C-alpha positions in Angstrom: -0.7 11.9 0.7 -2.2 11.4 -2.5 -4.2 8.2 -3.3 -5.1 7.3 -7.1 -7.4 4.7 -8.0 -7.4 3.0 -10.8 -11.2 1.6 -11.1 -14.2 3.6 -9.0 -16.5 1.1 -8.4 -17.9 0.4 -4.6 -14.7 -0.4 -3.5 -12.8 2.3 -5.0 -15.5 4.9 -3.8 -16.1 3.4 -0.3 -11.9 3.8 0.6 -11.6 6.7 -1.5 -14.9 8.3 0.7 -13.2 6.9 4.2 -9.5 8.7 3.0 -10.8 11.9 1.9 -13.0 12.5 5.2 -9.7 11.8 6.9 -7.8 14.3 5.1 -6.0 12.3 2.2 -6.3 13.7 -1.1 -7.4 11.2 -3.5 -7.7 11.2 -7.4 -9.4 9.0 -10.1 -10.3 9.0 -14.1 -13.6 8.5 -15.4 -13.0 9.2 -19.4 -14.2 6.2 -21.0 -15.9 4.5 -18.2 -19.5 3.7 -17.7 -22.4 6.2 -16.8 -23.0 4.9 -13.2 -18.9 5.1 -12.4 -19.1 8.6 -13.7 -22.3 9.7 -11.3 -20.4 7.5 -8.6 -17.3 9.5 -8.8 -18.9 12.8 -9.2 -21.1 12.6 -6.0 -18.0 11.6 -4.3 -14.8 13.5 -2.8 -12.8 11.9 -5.4 -11.1 14.9 -7.4 -11.5 13.8 -11.4 -8.4 13.9 -13.6 -7.6 13.7 -17.4 -5.4 10.9 -17.6 -4.0 7.7 -16.0 0.1 8.7 -16.6 -0.5 12.2 -14.9 -2.8 9.9 -11.8 0.3 7.3 -11.6 3.0 10.1 -11.5 1.5 12.4 -9.2 0.2 9.7 -6.5 2.1 8.2 -3.6 -0.1 5.2 -3.6 -1.8 3.9 -6.7 -4.6 1.5 -6.3 -6.0 -1.0 -8.9 -9.5 -2.2 -7.7 -11.2 -3.4 -11.0 -11.6 -7.0 -12.0 -9.4 -10.3 -12.3 -9.6 -10.3 -16.3 -8.2 -6.6 -16.0 -5.8 -6.6 -13.4 -2.8 -8.4 -14.8 -2.9 -6.0 -18.1 -3.5 -2.5 -15.8 -0.3 -3.8 -13.7 1.5 -3.9 -16.9 0.4 -0.2 -18.2 1.7 1.1 -14.6 4.7 -0.3 -13.7 6.0 1.4 -17.2 4.6 4.8 -15.7 5.3 4.6 -12.5 8.9 5.7 -11.2 8.1 5.5 -7.1 5.4 5.2 -4.7 3.3 1.9 -3.9 1.1 0.0 -6.5 -1.6 -2.0 -4.5 -3.5 -4.6 -6.1 -7.3 -5.3 -4.4 -8.4 -7.4 -7.3 -9.4 -11.3 -6.4 -6.6 -12.8 -8.5 -4.5 -16.4 -8.2 -1.2 -16.0 -6.2 0.5 -16.8 -9.7 -1.1 -13.6 -11.3 0.2 -12.2 -8.3 3.7 -12.7 -8.5 3.5 -11.9 -12.5 2.4 -8.9 -11.2 4.9 -8.0 -8.8 7.9 -8.9 -11.0 6.8 -6.0 -12.8 7.2 -3.8 -10.3 11.0 -4.9 -9.1 13.0 -2.5 -10.5 16.0 -0.8 -8.9 15.3 2.4 -7.1 19.5 3.6 -6.1 22.4 2.5 -7.8 25.7 2.8 -5.1 28.6 4.7 -6.8 31.6 2.6 -7.8 34.1 2.1 -5.0 38.1 2.4 -5.7 39.5 -0.3 -4.3 43.0 -0.3 -2.8 43.8 -3.3 -4.1 43.7 -4.2 -8.3 42.5 -8.1 -7.2 39.4 -6.8 -5.5 36.4 -6.3 -8.5 34.9 -2.9 -8.6 31.0 -3.5 -8.8 27.9 -1.5 -8.5 25.4 -2.6 -5.3 22.1 -2.2 -6.9 19.3 -1.6 -4.3 16.4 -3.3 -5.2 12.7 -2.3 -4.4 9.3 -3.6 -4.9 6.9 -1.2 -5.2 4.2 -3.9 -5.4 1.5 -5.0 -2.8 -1.0 -7.0 -2.8 -4.3 -6.6 -0.5 -7.5 -8.3 0.9 -10.6 -6.5 1.8 -12.2 -8.7 5.0 -15.5 -8.8 4.9 -17.5 -6.0 3.2 -15.7 -2.8 2.3 -18.7 -0.9 4.2 -17.6 -2.4 7.5 -16.8 0.6 10.0 -13.7 0.3 10.0 -12.6 -1.4 6.5 -10.2 -4.0 7.3 -7.7 -4.3 4.9 -4.6 -7.4 4.8 -1.4 -6.4 2.9 1.8 -8.2 1.7 5.1 -7.1 0.4 8.1 -5.4 0.5 6.5 -1.8 1.0 3.7 -2.9 3.0 5.0 -1.7 6.1 4.9 1.8 4.9 1.1 1.3 4.3 0.5 0.8 8.6 0.1 4.7 8.5 -3.5 4.3 6.8 -4.5 3.3 10.3 -4.6 6.7 11.2 -7.0 7.8 8.3 -10.1 5.4 8.8 -8.8 2.0 7.9 -7.9 -1.1 9.8 -5.0 -2.3 8.0 -3.3 -5.5 9.0 0.3 -6.2 7.7 0.5 -10.2 7.2 4.2 -10.2 5.6 6.9 -8.7 3.3 6.5 -11.8 0.8 4.0 -10.6 -2.1 1.3 -13.2 -3.0 1.0 -14.6 1.1 -1.9 -12.2 0.9 -3.8 -13.4 -2.5 -3.2 -16.9 -1.3 -5.1 -16.2 1.9 -7.6 -14.4 -0.2 -8.0 -17.5 -2.4 -8.5 -19.8 0.1 -11.2 -17.7 1.7 -12.9 -17.5 -1.6 -13.3 -20.9 -2.0 -15.0 -20.8 1.4 -17.4 -17.9 0.6 -18.2 -18.3 -3.0 -18.8 -22.4 -1.9 -21.1 -21.1 0.4 -22.7 -18.5 -1.9 -23.5 -20.9 -4.1 -25.0 -23.5 -2.0 -27.4 -20.6 -0.8 -28.4 -19.6 -4.1 -29.9 -22.9 -4.5 -31.5 -23.5 -1.3 -33.0 -20.2 -1.7 -34.3 -20.5 -5.7 -35.6 -23.9 -4.6 -37.5 -22.4 -1.2 -38.6 -19.7 -3.7 -40.5 -22.0 -6.1 -42.1 -23.6 -3.6 -43.6 -20.9 -1.6 -41.2 -21.6 1.7 -38.5 -19.0 1.9 -39.7 -17.1 5.2 -39.6 -21.0 6.4 -36.4 -21.8 5.2 -34.7 -19.0 6.8 -36.5 -19.0 10.1 -35.6 -22.8 10.3 -31.9 -22.1 9.2 -31.6 -19.6 12.2 -32.3 -21.6 14.6 -29.1 -23.4 14.2 -27.1 -20.7 12.3 -27.8 -17.8 14.7 -30.3 -14.6 14.6 -28.4 -12.8 12.3 -28.2 -15.5 9.7 -31.1 -14.6 7.7 -29.8 -10.6 7.0 -26.3 -12.0 6.2 -27.5 -14.8 4.1 -30.0 -12.5 1.9 -27.2 -10.0 1.2 -24.8 -12.5 0.4 -27.4 -13.6 -2.4 -28.0 -10.3 -3.7 -24.3 -10.0 -3.8 -24.0 -12.7 -5.7 -26.3 -12.3 -8.4 -25.5 -8.5 -8.5 -22.1 -9.6 -9.0 -22.2 -13.0 -10.7 -19.9 -11.9 -13.9 -17.1 -11.0 -11.5 -17.6 -14.1 -9.4 -16.9 -16.3 -12.4 -13.7 -15.0 -13.0 -12.6 -15.3 -9.2 -13.6 -18.6 -9.2 -11.5 -18.9 -12.4 -8.6 -17.6 -10.9 -9.3 -20.0 -7.9 -9.5 -23.2 -9.9 -6.1 -22.1 -11.5 -4.5 -22.2 -7.9 -6.2 -25.6 -7.0 -5.0 -27.1 -9.9 -1.4 -26.0 -9.4 -1.5 -27.3 -6.0 -3.4 -30.5 -5.8 -2.1 -33.7 -6.2 -2.2 -35.4 -9.9 -5.5 -36.7 -10.8 -7.5 -35.0 -8.0 -10.8 -33.1 -9.1 -12.1 -29.9 -7.4 -15.6 -30.2 -7.8 -17.0 -28.1 -5.2 -15.4 -25.2 -6.9 -16.2 -26.1 -9.8 -19.6 -26.8 -9.3 -20.0 -23.2 -7.7 -18.1 -21.7 -11.1 -20.9 -23.3 -12.8 -23.6 -21.9 -10.9 -22.5 -18.5 -10.9 -22.1 -18.5 -14.7 -25.6 -19.7 -15.1 -27.1 -17.1 -13.6 -29.5 -14.9 -16.1 
C-alpha cells in the first residue's frame, strides 16, 4: 500500500512516520513549500517525489491535511486526476464544504454491459455502479497520541479499518460523507471556545504576575493534569491562531445554516475574534 500526503505539516508528518514504521510506503511533494516543510520531510521516512500528478496516480490512499481555506481547491484538483483509490480530507471544514468535496469524487467506477432482453418492450439500459472515493476524517485529541485516533465517514471508510494494523486507531462512524465533519465542527465549537477563554484568563494573570496561582487554584477543581494540558492548549492556540480563525469561520458557516432565524452565536464569534487578535 502507498499513502500519499498533500501537505506535510505536523499532522501529515506524524501519521506518515507511524505508517512508515509499520511497513506502509508514504510519499509527498515539497516543491514550492516552505523551508520548514522541506526540512521536516527530509528528516522523516517519507519518500519525496516531484509532482502531485504522480502522487495522486501512484497512491492507493491520498490524504489532504492543509488548511480549511485550501481544502476545496485541493479536492477539485485531485478529483480530476484520481481514477481509483481513496481520498481523505483531514481539514477542519464545515459539513457544507465537505459535501461539496464529496460530490467531486462521485464517479462511475464500472458500467455493466447492456442486457439483450427477450421482449422488445423491456428497455435496454446501462446500469452504472456509483462509487465515491471521498472520505472525511477527524483526528481526536493530539495527533501525537499513542495511538493516533482518527474518525472516518464515507462510502469507502470501511476499507480504511485496515490501518488499525499499521499503528493507527481507526473508528468508522458511518458510510455517509459529512457525518465526521459535523462531529468535528461541534467538537471544535467547544474546544476552541475553551481555548479562547483560557487565553484571556492566562493573559490577565500574566499582567498581574499570578500565573502560578491561577493554575494552582484551577487545578483544585479541574484535576492534577489541568495545568499541563491547559498550557499546551494555550501554546497551540498562539502558534496556530491563523488556522484557527479559518476553522472558526467554517464553524460559523455551519451554525448560521442550522440555527433558528435571528439567533446570534455570540460565543463562537467571540472565540473567532480572539484568535484573530493574536499578534
